[in-house]
C-alpha positions, 0 to 999 in steps of 0.5 A, spaced: 494 650 187 488 646 190 489 639 190 484 637 185 486 642 180 490 636 176 492 637 168 486 632 166 481 638 170 485 644 166 485 639 159 477 638 160 476 646 161 477 647 154 472 642 152 465 646 149 462 643 154 456 647 153 456 645 146 456 638 147 450 638 152 446 641 147 449 636 142 446 631 147 439 634 148 439 632 141 439 625 142 436 624 148 442 620 150 442 623 158 434 622 158 435 615 162 442 615 164 442 614 172 450 612 173 454 615 168 452 621 164 454 623 156 459 627 159 463 623 164 462 618 159 466 622 154 470 624 159 472 617 161 474 616 154 478 622 153 482 618 160 482 612 155 485 615 148 490 619 153 493 614 158 492 608 153 489 603 157 486 597 154 480 594 157 474 596 161 477 593 167 483 597 166 479 603 166 475 601 172 482 600 176 485 606 174 479 611 176 479 607 183 486 609 184 484 616 182 478 616 186 480 622 190 482 626 183 476 623 180 471 626 184 473 634 183 471 632 176 464 630 177 466 624 176 462 619 180 465 615 186 466 609 181 466 607 174 464 600 173 467 597 167 459 594 165 456 601 165 462 603 161 460 599 156 454 599 157 453 607 155 459 605 149 454 600 146 447 604 147 449 612 147 449 614 139 456 615 136 453 621 132 453 625 139 462 625 138 461 626 131 458 632 132 463 634 138 468 632 133 465 638 128 464 643 134 471 643 136 473 643 128 470 649 128 474 653 134 480 650 131 479 653 124 480 661 126 487 658 130 491 654 125 497 657 120 495 657 113 498 653 107 504 655 105 503 657 097 502 664 094 496 662 091 489 664 095 485 657 093 483 653 098 487 646 099 485 639 101 488 632 100 483 626 101 485 619 101 483 613 106 486 608 111 484 602 113 483 598 120 483 591 120 478 587 125 477 580 127 471 578 123 469 573 129 470 579 134 466 584 130 461 580 125 458 587 123 465 588 120 465 582 114 468 583 108 470 578 102 475 572 104 472 572 111 476 578 113 473 583 117 475 591 117 473 598 117 475 604 113 476 612 114 476 617 108 479 623 111 479 630 108 485 635 110 485 642 110 492 645 108 489 652 109 489 650 116 494 644 117 488 639 120 484 634 119 477 637 116 472 631 115 471 624 116 467 619 114 467 611 115 465 606 111 465 598 110 472 596 110 471 594 102 469 600 100 472 603 094 476 610 096 473 614 089 466 610 091 466 613 098 469 621 095 463 621 090 458 620 096 460 622 101 465 628 100 463 635 098 466 639 094 467 647 095 468 652 088 475 654 087 478 649 091 484 645 090 483 637 091 489 633 091 489 624 091 493 618 090 492 614 083 486 610 087 481 616 086 483 616 078 476 616 076 473 620 070 466 621 073 469 624 079 474 628 075 467 631 072 465 632 079 470 636 081 470 640 074 463 641 074 463 644 082 468 649 079 474 646 083 481 642 082 484 636 082 492 634 082 493 627 082 498 622 079 498 618 072 495 611 073 498 606 068 495 604 063 491 610 062 490 612 055 490 619 053 493 623 047 497 630 047 493 635 044 498 641 044 504 643 050 502 649 056 505 655 055 511 654 059 511 647 058 518 646 060 523 648 066 529 644 067 532 648 072 526 646 076 525 640 075 519 640 070 521 635 064 514 636 060 508 640 061 503 637 056 496 638 055 492 631 054 484 629 052 482 622 055 481 616 050 476 611 050 470 611 056 474 616 060 473 621 054 466 620 055 466 622 062 470 627 061 471 630 055 475 637 057 482 638 057 488 636 062 495 638 063 500 632 064 507 635 068 512 630 068 517 632 074 524 629 075 525 629 083 532 630 084 532 627 090 529 620 089 532 620 082 525 618 079 520 621 074 513 623 077 507 624 072 501 628 073 494 630 071 490 637 073 485 641 071 488 647 074 491 651 067 494 657 071 499 655 075 506 653 074 508 646 073 513 646 079 507 649 083 503 643 082 508 638 082 509 642 090 502 640 091 502 634 090 509 633 094 504 636 100 500 630 101 506 627 105 502 631 111 496 626 110 500 620 111 504 624 117 497 624 120 495 617 119 501 616 122 500 619 129 494 617 129 495 610 128 501 610 133 498 615 139 491 614 138 486 608 140 484 606 133 486 599 132 484 596 139 477 597 142 473 597 149 467 594 145 464 589 139 459 593 136 459 597 131 457 603 136 462 601 141 467 602 135 465 608 132 465 612 139 471 610 140 475 612 133 470 620 133 473 621 141 479 620 139 478 624 133 475 629 139 482 629 143 487 630 136 483 636 134 483 638 142 491 638 142 491 641 136 487 647 139 492 647 145 498 647 140 496 653 136 492 656 142 498 657 146 504 657 140 507 650 142 514 650 139 514 642 139 510 637 136 503 634 137 506 627 139 510 631 145 505 634 147 501 628 147 507 625 151 507 630 156 500 630 157 501 623 159 506 623 163 502 629 167 495 628 167 493 626 174 499 631 177 498 637 180 499 642 174 496 647 170 496 646 162 500 652 162 505 650 168 505 643 163 507 647 157 513 651 159 516 644 161 523 642 160 527 649 159 533 646 157 529 644 150 531 649 144 525 654 141 521 652 149 515 657 150 517 663 153 512 667 158 511 672 153 509 668 148 504 664 152 497 667 151 491 665 156 488 659 155 480 661 153 476 655 154 470 654 149 464 658 150 
């Protein structure tokens, strides 16, 4: 194997370089670049995400040590921390947002479908907040003299990956952000928690020809107008299945009927109440749809534990957004590799494997075939050749 064929170089081959350069040209990002191109900046940011480096000085030292190998990645002989910091601060973060959606389009063709029998696309919507030090990030000010940025996610269960993200000020209400930024598609089912209880939001989903499933918030006034056809199924945990209408001001914004399903979870010895405008699916299926929300919660934990979205290399808003979008690009790159290779283990283990051998003289397929004693390891017959993005 050639001395410069490292795991990192093999990883970069999976990226849509042509698409990235097209986005760069659209923004004119390389027009005045002399020392560090936008592609080299992206390469450096991916290295930071994988290796977990904490500061620009650490990055400069790491690339100096790996100079012979990073040279063959097309990187300059030296990456100065000031040059990288200036690029992160000044180059438009929308470049990396565009790259995220290019990666997403390719991942959709490979990922598995959701486990439910109904054909409707299924999405979960939620948000998570990253706290920021106000004295360091003054642009992130929220009330009570604190700083924060909030990331709003849409998770596509049909392909088992994140499919949309938008970032707002930390005090932006979840449902307000959803109404402002999320596009709704006909016949889709949207699942979210009680933080999104809002009759105008419900009305917008229904008017779009879509459906929602959420938990009933306390102190919501309603009136029972009847029972659903299959209103009770104790064997499946369904205690009741009623048809209701909202009361008061909520009824003015949403005058239509809803289903109120009470479901007993034997495992946790708890009874949950769900409301939905989906009138055809069985009550147990509605409960299972809400239960599937754990996937977006697991995604939140994975992102916060494995990606650098809580500590940042710079302090400007562009710095922070650039780093977060590059982190999301790395997440999709891992998902693409996992499904393209039929890798049997989790994204966490795949990330750790790549991190450990990042600058070693290994190909990507060799790396995925390591640890032969582990159960369900990739066999030669299971491996498909990696097809770099067009």
